[in-house]
C-alpha positions as CSV (number, residue, x, y, z in Angstrom):
1,M,176.3,150.1,73.5
2,N,172.9,150.6,71.8
3,F,169.3,150.6,73.0
4,L,168.9,147.0,74.0
5,A,172.1,146.8,76.1
6,H,171.4,150.1,77.8
7,I,167.9,149.0,78.7
8,Y,169.1,145.6,79.9
9,L,172.0,147.1,82.0
10,S,169.4,149.3,83.9
11,G,168.2,146.4,85.9
12,D,164.5,146.0,86.8
13,N,163.6,149.6,87.6
14,D,161.4,151.1,84.8
15,F,162.4,154.7,85.6
16,I,166.1,153.9,85.4
17,K,165.4,152.2,82.1
18,I,163.6,155.4,80.9
19,G,166.5,157.6,81.9
20,N,169.0,155.2,80.2
21,F,166.9,155.0,77.1
22,M,166.6,158.8,76.6
23,A,170.0,159.8,77.9
24,D,171.6,160.6,74.5
25,G,169.2,163.5,74.0
26,I,169.9,165.0,77.5
27,R,172.7,167.5,77.5
28,G,174.9,168.7,80.4
29,K,172.9,169.3,83.6
30,Q,169.5,169.0,81.9
31,F,169.3,165.6,83.7
32,E,168.6,167.5,86.9
33,N,165.1,168.4,85.5
34,F,164.0,164.7,86.0
35,S,163.2,162.6,89.0
36,K,166.0,160.9,90.9
37,E,165.4,157.5,89.4
38,I,165.4,158.8,85.9
39,Q,168.6,160.8,86.7
40,K,170.2,157.5,87.8
41,G,169.4,156.1,84.4
42,I,170.8,159.1,82.5
43,L,174.0,159.0,84.6
44,L,174.3,155.2,84.2
45,H,174.0,155.7,80.5
46,R,176.8,158.2,80.5
47,A,179.0,155.9,82.6
48,I,178.4,153.0,80.3
49,D,179.3,155.1,77.3
50,T,182.6,156.2,78.9
51,F,183.5,152.7,80.0
52,T,182.7,151.3,76.5
53,D,184.6,153.9,74.5
54,A,187.8,153.4,76.6
55,H,187.6,149.6,76.7
56,P,190.4,147.8,74.8
57,V,188.1,145.0,73.6
58,F,185.6,147.5,72.2
59,R,188.4,149.4,70.6
60,E,189.7,146.2,69.0
61,S,186.2,145.7,67.4
62,T,186.1,149.3,66.1
63,K,189.7,149.0,64.6
64,R,188.3,146.5,62.1
65,L,185.9,149.2,60.8
66,H,187.9,152.4,61.1
67,E,189.4,152.5,57.6
68,R,186.0,152.2,55.9
69,Y,183.7,154.0,58.4
70,H,186.0,156.4,60.3
71,H,184.3,158.0,63.3
72,Y,181.1,155.9,62.7
73,A,183.0,152.7,63.6
74,G,182.0,153.0,67.3
75,V,178.3,153.5,66.4
76,I,178.4,150.4,64.2
77,V,180.0,148.3,66.9
78,D,177.3,149.4,69.4
79,I,174.7,148.0,66.9
80,F,176.7,144.8,66.4
81,Y,177.0,144.3,70.1
82,D,173.3,144.7,70.5
83,H,172.9,142.0,67.9
84,F,175.1,139.6,69.9
85,L,173.1,140.5,73.1
86,A,169.8,139.6,71.4
87,K,171.3,136.5,69.8
88,N,172.7,135.2,73.1
89,W,169.8,136.6,75.2
90,T,169.2,133.4,77.1
91,N,172.8,133.6,78.5
92,Y,171.9,136.9,80.2
93,S,168.2,136.7,81.1
94,E,165.6,134.1,82.1
95,E,162.8,136.2,80.6
96,D,161.9,135.6,76.9
97,L,163.4,138.4,74.8
98,E,160.1,139.2,73.0
99,E,158.3,139.4,76.4
100,Y,161.1,141.6,77.8
101,I,160.8,144.0,74.8
102,A,156.9,144.1,75.0
103,R,157.2,145.0,78.7
104,F,159.7,147.8,77.9
105,Y,157.4,149.3,75.2
106,Q,154.4,149.1,77.6
107,S,156.4,150.9,80.3
108,M,157.3,153.6,77.8
109,R,153.6,154.1,76.9
110,I,152.5,154.1,80.5
111,N,155.2,156.7,81.4
112,H,155.0,158.7,78.2
113,D,154.6,162.0,80.0
114,L,158.0,161.5,81.7
115,L,159.9,161.1,78.4
116,S,162.0,163.8,76.8
117,E,160.6,165.3,73.5
118,R,163.3,163.5,71.6
119,A,162.4,160.2,73.2
120,K,158.7,160.8,72.4
121,G,159.7,161.3,68.8
122,I,161.8,158.1,68.5
123,L,159.5,155.8,70.4
124,P,156.7,155.3,67.8
125,Y,159.2,154.4,65.1
126,M,161.1,152.2,67.5
127,E,157.9,150.3,68.4
128,T,156.2,150.0,65.0
129,Q,159.5,148.9,63.3
130,N,160.4,146.9,66.4
131,W,164.0,147.9,66.5
132,L,164.8,145.9,69.6
133,S,163.5,142.6,68.2
134,S,165.2,143.3,64.8
135,Y,168.6,143.2,66.5
136,Q,168.3,139.4,66.5
137,S,169.1,138.9,62.8
138,I,171.8,140.1,60.4
139,E,169.0,141.3,58.1
140,G,167.5,143.4,61.0
141,I,170.9,144.9,61.7
142,H,171.3,145.7,58.0
143,E,167.9,147.5,58.1
144,I,168.9,149.5,61.2
145,L,172.3,150.5,59.7
146,T,170.6,151.5,56.4
147,R,168.1,153.8,58.2
148,M,171.0,155.3,60.2
149,D,173.0,155.8,57.1
150,R,170.1,157.7,55.5
151,R,170.0,160.0,58.4
152,T,173.7,160.9,57.6
153,G,172.8,161.6,54.0
154,N,174.4,158.3,53.2
155,E,177.8,159.7,53.9
156,S,178.6,157.3,56.7
157,N,178.2,154.2,54.4
158,M,176.9,152.3,57.5
159,R,174.5,150.5,55.1
160,F,177.4,148.3,54.0
161,A,178.6,147.4,57.5
162,S,176.7,144.1,57.7
163,E,179.3,142.9,55.2
164,E,182.0,143.2,57.9
165,L,179.6,141.7,60.5
166,K,179.3,138.6,58.3
167,E,183.0,138.5,57.4
168,Y,184.3,138.8,61.0
169,Y,181.2,137.4,62.8
170,S,183.0,135.0,65.2
171,Q,185.6,137.7,66.1
172,F,183.0,140.3,66.9
173,E,180.9,137.8,68.9
174,Q,183.9,136.7,71.0
175,E,184.8,140.3,71.6
176,F,181.3,141.1,72.7
177,I,181.2,138.1,75.1
178,T,184.4,139.1,76.7
179,F,183.5,142.8,76.9
180,F,179.9,142.4,78.0
181,E,180.9,140.3,81.1
182,E,183.1,143.2,82.3
183,L,180.4,145.8,81.4
184,R,177.7,143.9,83.3
185,T,179.9,143.9,86.4
186,Y,180.8,147.5,86.0
187,S,177.2,148.6,85.5
188,K,175.9,146.8,88.5
189,Q,178.5,148.4,90.7
190,K,177.9,151.8,89.1
191,L,174.2,151.6,89.6
192,M,174.6,150.8,93.3
193,S,176.8,153.9,93.7
194,L,174.4,156.3,92.1
């Protein structure tokens, strides 16, 4: 899953959201350098990633992309699934998506000193380009994938992946809906056990 899903699956605790948001940049036992609530977010992120990578529905989605995108297929599906979360937001939250996103950015600014250096570097771009809001449209997904492709020196070809999103849109969406119900249940249980 990508940023929006990770943040959403953190529940209402801003510190768990912070940990979950910045977890990709925290290696090994470095998470122990943060407060207990932020640690929970980091550990939840890792658990979500493990659950996702092993899930047969997620794997079904990535199979459609393997031939063209190889090991980037999972990254692309993470982005696609965030699109479907944003698109179907009202099925998962009573709060307006734009208000939810604004609250998240505000929390990141208020708690800026708690962020890792990597997260501090990402946040300004994320906010000014409004990545979380751009997940709602195929055009926004295309922009995100193009930026990610540039970071790989255009070797990943991710900039073309919106073609598959359009071609297999209903299949990806159905897979997301099935998968996300299971992931939400798993994440709630995992969070209670941390």
